[in-house]
Each structure stands twice: as C-alpha cells, then as structure tokens.
N, C-alpha and C positions, 0 to 999 in steps of 0.2 A: 291482665292481658287476655283478650279474646282469640282463640285459635281457630282456624277454618274447620269446617266440617268436611272431613275427608271422605264422606260417602256421597258427596256430590263432585261432579266434574269441575274441571277448571272453567270452562265456559259457562256452565250452570251458575258457579260462584260469582263470576264477573256479572252474570245477569241479574241475579237475585239480590246480591249485596251492593252492587256498584251501578245498577241499571245500565250496563255495557252489552249491547247486543252484537255478538260476534257474526259478520255475515259471510265471510269467506277467507280461506286460508290457501296460500300456495306452499307446497312441499317440493324440495328437490331431493331425490335419492340418488347416491353415487357411491361407488365400490372403489376400494384402493387397497393398498397392502399397508398392515399396520407397523407403524414406526416403532422404535423401542420404547418410547413413552406410552403410546396407545396400547402396545402389547402388555406392558406392565399394568396399566389400568383394568385392562379387560382380562388380564390372566390368561394369555394366549401367545404362542410364539411369535416373534418379531417376523413380519412378512406374511402372516395370515391374512386372508381376506376380512375386511371390515366394511360395514354399510354406514354411510353418514347420512342423516336426514336433516335438512334445513328447513324451518317452517317460519313463516311469516303469517299471522292472523290479522285481519283488520276488522273494524266495527262498522256499523252502517254510516258513520261519518267518515270514512276512509282513514280513520287513524289506526296505526299499528298497535294492538294490543297483547300480542305475543310474539316473541321472536325466540327460536329454540335452535339448539344445534344438538343432535343426539347421535350417540356413536354405539355401533352393536358389532359384536363378533358375528360374522356371517352364518357360522355355524349353529348359531343358537336363537336364531330368529325367523319368523315366518310372517309374511304380510297378508291382510286380508283387505282388499280394497273394494270400494263401492262408490260409484259415481252417478249422480243424477244430473240432469240438465246438460249444459254445454260442457264438454269436454275437449281440453286442448292437448293435443299429443305432440310430444317433440323427442328428438333423438340427437344424441351427439354423435358427432361424425368424425 
C-alpha cells in the first residue's frame, strides 16, 4: 500500500497525483454553544462557544472535490484570512 506524502497539502496532492485543479472553495463560519456531545469531544464545558467551519471546494470542471465540517473550541483558535479578487460579504440577520 502506498501512503500519501504528508509534507504536501491536500490540494497539492489532488493536483500532482490525480491531476485535479482546485479552483475555488466556499467556507461558512458559524458560532454556537457546545452540546454535551461536542463538549465531550473537544474537552470543554457544555455550553462553551464553538466555531464550525463548513467547506466545499470545486475543481475547474465544477465538481465538488472536498466537503469538510470542522469544529473548534472558540478559546483555542485564531483565524488569519487573505482574500484576492472578488470577495462576497454576507451577514446573518
């Protein structure tokens, strides 16, 4: 069995091994209070703030090549964002 090279990114692996060019990704960040299950998994008190990131990435043919849902304890995360080109802003009301 051949194992992936963990020194390269997921998108780099998709490109070099499978000739898939990821062209864009849409991510949604939202906060909520940890349920009992989430709190146990993250080792935080129930009701603590958590951040959920949902991501779908597409290739140049419009196919979804990555779908991810990540959950973080809000007290243990920092975001650094960089945008180029067109940026769509949205806010929940």
